[in-house]
A tleap script that builds the chain and sets N, CA, C and O, in Angstrom:
source leaprc.protein.ff14SB
mol = sequence {
  NMET GLY LYS ALA VAL PRO LYS ASN VAL LYS
  SER ARG ALA ASN ILE LEU LEU GLU GLU ARG
  PRO GLU LEU PHE SER GLU ASN PHE GLU LYS
  ASN LYS GLU SER ILE LYS SER LEU GLU LEU
  PRO LEU THR LYS LYS ILE ARG ASN ARG VAL
  THR GLY PHE ILE THR ARG THR LYS LYS GLN
  GLU LYS LYS LEU LEU GLU LYS LYS CGLN
}
set mol.1.N position { -9.887 6.615 16.803 }
set mol.1.CA position { -8.490 6.864 16.558 }
set mol.1.C position { -8.023 6.026 15.390 }
set mol.1.O position { -8.489 4.908 15.173 }
set mol.2.N position { -7.099 6.586 14.648 }
set mol.2.CA position { -6.558 5.870 13.507 }
set mol.2.C position { -5.451 4.918 13.919 }
set mol.2.O position { -5.021 4.890 15.072 }
set mol.3.N position { -5.010 4.155 12.962 }
set mol.3.CA position { -3.936 3.215 13.231 }
set mol.3.C position { -2.597 3.935 13.138 }
set mol.3.O position { -2.383 4.748 12.239 }
set mol.4.N position { -1.708 3.635 14.061 }
set mol.4.CA position { -0.376 4.201 14.023 }
set mol.4.C position { 0.464 3.372 13.054 }
set mol.4.O position { 0.598 2.159 13.215 }
set mol.5.N position { 1.022 4.034 12.055 }
set mol.5.CA position { 1.831 3.353 11.058 }
set mol.5.C position { 3.272 3.820 11.217 }
set mol.5.O position { 3.534 5.023 11.201 }
set mol.6.N position { 4.214 2.886 11.371 }
set mol.6.CA position { 5.616 3.278 11.512 }
set mol.6.C position { 6.110 4.084 10.310 }
set mol.6.O position { 5.658 3.886 9.183 }
set mol.7.N position { 7.035 4.982 10.573 }
set mol.7.CA position { 7.543 5.882 9.547 }
set mol.7.C position { 8.170 5.120 8.380 }
set mol.7.O position { 7.993 5.498 7.222 }
set mol.8.N position { 8.906 4.042 8.686 }
set mol.8.CA position { 9.551 3.298 7.597 }
set mol.8.C position { 8.526 2.617 6.691 }
set mol.8.O position { 8.755 2.489 5.489 }
set mol.9.N position { 7.413 2.184 7.248 }
set mol.9.CA position { 6.358 1.553 6.442 }
set mol.9.C position { 5.699 2.592 5.545 }
set mol.9.O position { 5.504 2.358 4.352 }
set mol.10.N position { 5.360 3.734 6.120 }
set mol.10.CA position { 4.720 4.802 5.348 }
set mol.10.C position { 5.611 5.278 4.209 }
set mol.10.O position { 5.149 5.431 3.078 }
set mol.11.N position { 6.882 5.513 4.504 }
set mol.11.CA position { 7.777 6.050 3.485 }
set mol.11.C position { 7.969 5.055 2.348 }
set mol.11.O position { 7.949 5.447 1.182 }
set mol.12.N position { 8.154 3.782 2.663 }
set mol.12.CA position { 8.319 2.775 1.613 }
set mol.12.C position { 7.053 2.631 0.774 }
set mol.12.O position { 7.123 2.508 -0.449 }
set mol.13.N position { 5.908 2.645 1.431 }
set mol.13.CA position { 4.642 2.516 0.712 }
set mol.13.C position { 4.412 3.719 -0.200 }
set mol.13.O position { 3.994 3.557 -1.346 }
set mol.14.N position { 4.681 4.918 0.299 }
set mol.14.CA position { 4.480 6.119 -0.516 }
set mol.14.C position { 5.419 6.146 -1.713 }
set mol.14.O position { 5.024 6.575 -2.797 }
set mol.15.N position { 6.648 5.697 -1.533 }
set mol.15.CA position { 7.586 5.629 -2.654 }
set mol.15.C position { 7.072 4.660 -3.713 }
set mol.15.O position { 7.098 4.968 -4.905 }
set mol.16.N position { 6.607 3.492 -3.282 }
set mol.16.CA position { 6.072 2.509 -4.230 }
set mol.16.C position { 4.837 3.040 -4.951 }
set mol.16.O position { 4.677 2.820 -6.152 }
set mol.17.N position { 3.965 3.735 -4.226 }
set mol.17.CA position { 2.756 4.291 -4.850 }
set mol.17.C position { 3.099 5.377 -5.853 }
set mol.17.O position { 2.412 5.515 -6.866 }
set mol.18.N position { 4.146 6.151 -5.596 }
set mol.18.CA position { 4.550 7.197 -6.538 }
set mol.18.C position { 5.201 6.606 -7.784 }
set mol.18.O position { 4.923 7.034 -8.904 }
set mol.19.N position { 6.080 5.608 -7.577 }
set mol.19.CA position { 6.826 5.031 -8.691 }
set mol.19.C position { 5.989 4.104 -9.565 }
set mol.19.O position { 6.125 4.116 -10.788 }
set mol.20.N position { 5.125 3.303 -8.948 }
set mol.20.CA position { 4.362 2.296 -9.696 }
set mol.20.C position { 2.910 2.205 -9.238 }
set mol.20.O position { 2.502 1.179 -8.694 }
set mol.21.N position { 2.133 3.248 -9.446 }
set mol.21.CA position { 0.735 3.216 -8.976 }
set mol.21.C position { -0.124 2.181 -9.705 }
set mol.21.O position { -1.132 1.725 -9.166 }
set mol.22.N position { 0.267 1.809 -10.923 }
set mol.22.CA position { -0.536 0.876 -11.710 }
set mol.22.C position { -0.479 -0.550 -11.163 }
set mol.22.O position { -1.339 -1.369 -11.490 }
set mol.23.N position { 0.517 -0.857 -10.338 }
set mol.23.CA position { 0.655 -2.207 -9.781 }
set mol.23.C position { -0.341 -2.508 -8.671 }
set mol.23.O position { -0.613 -3.674 -8.385 }
set mol.24.N position { -0.884 -1.479 -8.047 }
set mol.24.CA position { -1.645 -1.675 -6.821 }
set mol.24.C position { -3.129 -1.387 -6.989 }
set mol.24.O position { -3.537 -0.538 -7.781 }
set mol.25.N position { -3.932 -2.133 -6.207 }
set mol.25.CA position { -5.385 -1.974 -6.243 }
set mol.25.C position { -5.900 -2.015 -4.802 }
set mol.25.O position { -5.144 -1.776 -3.860 }
set mol.26.N position { -7.163 -2.312 -4.641 }
set mol.26.CA position { -7.776 -2.394 -3.316 }
set mol.26.C position { -7.753 -3.820 -2.767 }
set mol.26.O position { -8.323 -4.088 -1.710 }
set mol.27.N position { -7.103 -4.721 -3.474 }
set mol.27.CA position { -7.047 -6.128 -3.085 }
set mol.27.C position { -5.704 -6.428 -2.418 }
set mol.27.O position { -4.654 -6.320 -3.050 }
set mol.28.N position { -5.743 -6.803 -1.144 }
set mol.28.CA position { -4.532 -7.058 -0.365 }
set mol.28.C position { -3.678 -8.161 -0.988 }
set mol.28.O position { -2.464 -8.005 -1.120 }
set mol.29.N position { -4.302 -9.270 -1.371 }
set mol.29.CA position { -3.542 -10.410 -1.898 }
set mol.29.C position { -2.823 -10.053 -3.197 }
set mol.29.O position { -1.668 -10.434 -3.387 }
set mol.30.N position { -3.492 -9.328 -4.092 }
set mol.30.CA position { -2.854 -8.917 -5.345 }
set mol.30.C position { -1.704 -7.950 -5.073 }
set mol.30.O position { -0.651 -8.031 -5.706 }
set mol.31.N position { -1.912 -7.044 -4.137 }
set mol.31.CA position { -0.857 -6.096 -3.786 }
set mol.31.C position { 0.346 -6.818 -3.188 }
set mol.31.O position { 1.493 -6.467 -3.462 }
set mol.32.N position { 0.072 -7.828 -2.369 }
set mol.32.CA position { 1.150 -8.596 -1.744 }
set mol.32.C position { 1.983 -9.299 -2.814 }
set mol.32.O position { 3.211 -9.323 -2.735 }
set mol.33.N position { 1.317 -9.865 -3.806 }
set mol.33.CA position { 2.038 -10.524 -4.900 }
set mol.33.C position { 2.835 -9.514 -5.724 }
set mol.33.O position { 3.941 -9.810 -6.175 }
set mol.34.N position { 2.271 -8.328 -5.919 }
set mol.34.CA position { 2.979 -7.284 -6.675 }
set mol.34.C position { 4.265 -6.877 -5.961 }
set mol.34.O position { 5.314 -6.739 -6.589 }
set mol.35.N position { 4.176 -6.690 -4.664 }
set mol.35.CA position { 5.364 -6.301 -3.896 }
set mol.35.C position { 6.376 -7.441 -3.880 }
set mol.35.O position { 7.583 -7.209 -3.954 }
set mol.36.N position { 5.882 -8.672 -3.782 }
set mol.36.CA position { 6.779 -9.831 -3.790 }
set mol.36.C position { 7.513 -9.928 -5.133 }
set mol.36.O position { 8.688 -10.293 -5.171 }
set mol.37.N position { 6.831 -9.607 -6.222 }
set mol.37.CA position { 7.444 -9.690 -7.552 }
set mol.37.C position { 8.523 -8.624 -7.759 }
set mol.37.O position { 9.402 -8.788 -8.605 }
set mol.38.N position { 8.459 -7.542 -6.995 }
set mol.38.CA position { 9.481 -6.501 -7.105 }
set mol.38.C position { 10.795 -6.913 -6.442 }
set mol.38.O position { 11.828 -6.275 -6.649 }
set mol.39.N position { 10.752 -7.976 -5.649 }
set mol.39.CA position { 11.920 -8.532 -4.970 }
set mol.39.C position { 12.663 -7.484 -4.145 }
set mol.39.O position { 13.881 -7.341 -4.248 }
set mol.40.N position { 11.917 -6.766 -3.338 }
set mol.40.CA position { 12.511 -5.785 -2.438 }
set mol.40.C position { 13.043 -6.489 -1.198 }
set mol.40.O position { 12.502 -7.519 -0.795 }
set mol.41.N position { 14.095 -5.950 -0.589 }
set mol.41.CA position { 14.646 -6.587 0.612 }
set mol.41.C position { 13.811 -6.268 1.859 }
set mol.41.O position { 14.233 -5.494 2.717 }
set mol.42.N position { 12.638 -6.867 1.944 }
set mol.42.CA position { 11.729 -6.635 3.068 }
set mol.42.C position { 11.461 -7.948 3.784 }
set mol.42.O position { 11.372 -9.004 3.157 }
set mol.43.N position { 11.334 -7.874 5.091 }
set mol.43.CA position { 10.921 -9.064 5.827 }
set mol.43.C position { 9.435 -9.292 5.560 }
set mol.43.O position { 8.742 -8.399 5.073 }
set mol.44.N position { 8.961 -10.466 5.874 }
set mol.44.CA position { 7.558 -10.801 5.642 }
set mol.44.C position { 6.646 -9.851 6.423 }
set mol.44.O position { 5.625 -9.401 5.902 }
set mol.45.N position { 7.012 -9.550 7.663 }
set mol.45.CA position { 6.202 -8.673 8.512 }
set mol.45.C position { 6.117 -7.262 7.929 }
set mol.45.O position { 5.033 -6.683 7.856 }
set mol.46.N position { 7.249 -6.714 7.519 }
set mol.46.CA position { 7.263 -5.360 6.950 }
set mol.46.C position { 6.542 -5.349 5.608 }
set mol.46.O position { 5.805 -4.411 5.303 }
set mol.47.N position { 6.753 -6.397 4.799 }
set mol.47.CA position { 6.082 -6.467 3.500 }
set mol.47.C position { 4.569 -6.450 3.673 }
set mol.47.O position { 3.867 -5.773 2.922 }
set mol.48.N position { 4.058 -7.188 4.658 }
set mol.48.CA position { 2.618 -7.219 4.896 }
set mol.48.C position { 2.105 -5.886 5.413 }
set mol.48.O position { 1.003 -5.471 5.053 }
set mol.49.N position { 2.879 -5.210 6.247 }
set mol.49.CA position { 2.461 -3.896 6.735 }
set mol.49.C position { 2.427 -2.865 5.616 }
set mol.49.O position { 1.504 -2.054 5.535 }
set mol.50.N position { 3.450 -2.901 4.742 }
set mol.50.CA position { 3.482 -1.989 3.592 }
set mol.50.C position { 2.289 -2.278 2.687 }
set mol.50.O position { 1.618 -1.359 2.218 }
set mol.51.N position { 2.033 -3.550 2.447 }
set mol.51.CA position { 0.900 -3.945 1.606 }
set mol.51.C position { -0.419 -3.472 2.202 }
set mol.51.O position { -1.273 -2.951 1.485 }
set mol.52.N position { -0.588 -3.648 3.501 }
set mol.52.CA position { -1.809 -3.200 4.166 }
set mol.52.C position { -1.983 -1.697 4.081 }
set mol.52.O position { -3.094 -1.209 3.872 }
set mol.53.N position { -0.892 -0.958 4.240 }
set mol.53.CA position { -0.970 0.500 4.149 }
set mol.53.C position { -1.345 0.930 2.734 }
set mol.53.O position { -2.167 1.829 2.553 }
set mol.54.N position { -0.748 0.292 1.734 }
set mol.54.CA position { -1.068 0.612 0.332 }
set mol.54.C position { -2.532 0.306 0.043 }
set mol.54.O position { -3.221 1.107 -0.588 }
set mol.55.N position { -3.008 -0.846 0.498 }
set mol.55.CA position { -4.399 -1.238 0.274 }
set mol.55.C position { -5.350 -0.242 0.919 }
set mol.55.O position { -6.331 0.177 0.303 }
set mol.56.N position { -5.062 0.134 2.155 }
set mol.56.CA position { -5.895 1.097 2.878 }
set mol.56.C position { -5.894 2.450 2.173 }
set mol.56.O position { -6.930 3.108 2.082 }
set mol.57.N position { -4.733 2.862 1.676 }
set mol.57.CA position { -4.610 4.141 0.973 }
set mol.57.C position { -5.435 4.132 -0.314 }
set mol.57.O position { -6.129 5.102 -0.622 }
set mol.58.N position { -5.354 3.032 -1.061 }
set mol.58.CA position { -6.125 2.923 -2.303 }
set mol.58.C position { -7.630 2.955 -2.030 }
set mol.58.O position { -8.384 3.570 -2.784 }
set mol.59.N position { -8.068 2.298 -0.956 }
set mol.59.CA position { -9.487 2.316 -0.597 }
set mol.59.C position { -9.936 3.721 -0.215 }
set mol.59.O position { -11.039 4.141 -0.562 }
set mol.60.N position { -9.079 4.449 0.501 }
set mol.60.CA position { -9.404 5.816 0.893 }
set mol.60.C position { -9.498 6.725 -0.323 }
set mol.60.O position { -10.385 7.575 -0.396 }
set mol.61.N position { -8.578 6.548 -1.288 }
set mol.61.CA position { -8.619 7.343 -2.512 }
set mol.61.C position { -9.916 7.113 -3.266 }
set mol.61.O position { -10.540 8.062 -3.739 }
set mol.62.N position { -10.327 5.844 -3.381 }
set mol.62.CA position { -11.564 5.520 -4.091 }
set mol.62.C position { -12.766 6.149 -3.397 }
set mol.62.O position { -13.659 6.694 -4.045 }
set mol.63.N position { -12.774 6.066 -2.069 }
set mol.63.CA position { -13.882 6.617 -1.292 }
set mol.63.C position { -13.978 8.135 -1.493 }
set mol.63.O position { -15.074 8.681 -1.615 }
set mol.64.N position { -12.821 8.811 -1.526 }
set mol.64.CA position { -12.821 10.263 -1.732 }
set mol.64.C position { -13.328 10.623 -3.129 }
set mol.64.O position { -14.074 11.589 -3.290 }
set mol.65.N position { -12.924 9.849 -4.135 }
set mol.65.CA position { -13.397 10.102 -5.494 }
set mol.65.C position { -14.902 9.917 -5.611 }
set mol.65.O position { -15.577 10.690 -6.290 }
set mol.66.N position { -15.428 8.891 -4.949 }
set mol.66.CA position { -16.874 8.643 -4.989 }
set mol.66.C position { -17.622 9.757 -4.261 }
set mol.66.O position { -18.712 10.156 -4.669 }
set mol.67.N position { -17.035 10.242 -3.199 }
set mol.67.CA position { -17.665 11.299 -2.408 }
set mol.67.C position { -17.748 12.613 -3.185 }
set mol.67.O position { -18.716 13.362 -3.052 }
set mol.68.N position { -16.720 12.887 -4.001 }
set mol.68.CA position { -16.699 14.118 -4.794 }
set mol.68.C position { -17.761 14.115 -5.879 }
set mol.68.O position { -18.252 15.170 -6.282 }
set mol.69.N position { -18.114 12.928 -6.350 }
set mol.69.CA position { -19.084 12.845 -7.454 }
set mol.69.C position { -20.458 12.841 -6.942 }
set mol.69.O position { -21.408 12.776 -7.722 }
savepdb mol mol.pdb
quit
């Protein structure tokens, strides 16, 4: 079974990925710093969940690209 991700975390992460995909990579710590630099009104817990979702999404995208080749 997959991880259940709250709707607010998914929506915020998807918006960030659409608006600024160049800021994010497969590295959690770098992504966390990128989100922190945007100065969004997020609590630490929500910021970490959004960061984790973005990191997981980027890893999945890379895996799919490698699989296609």
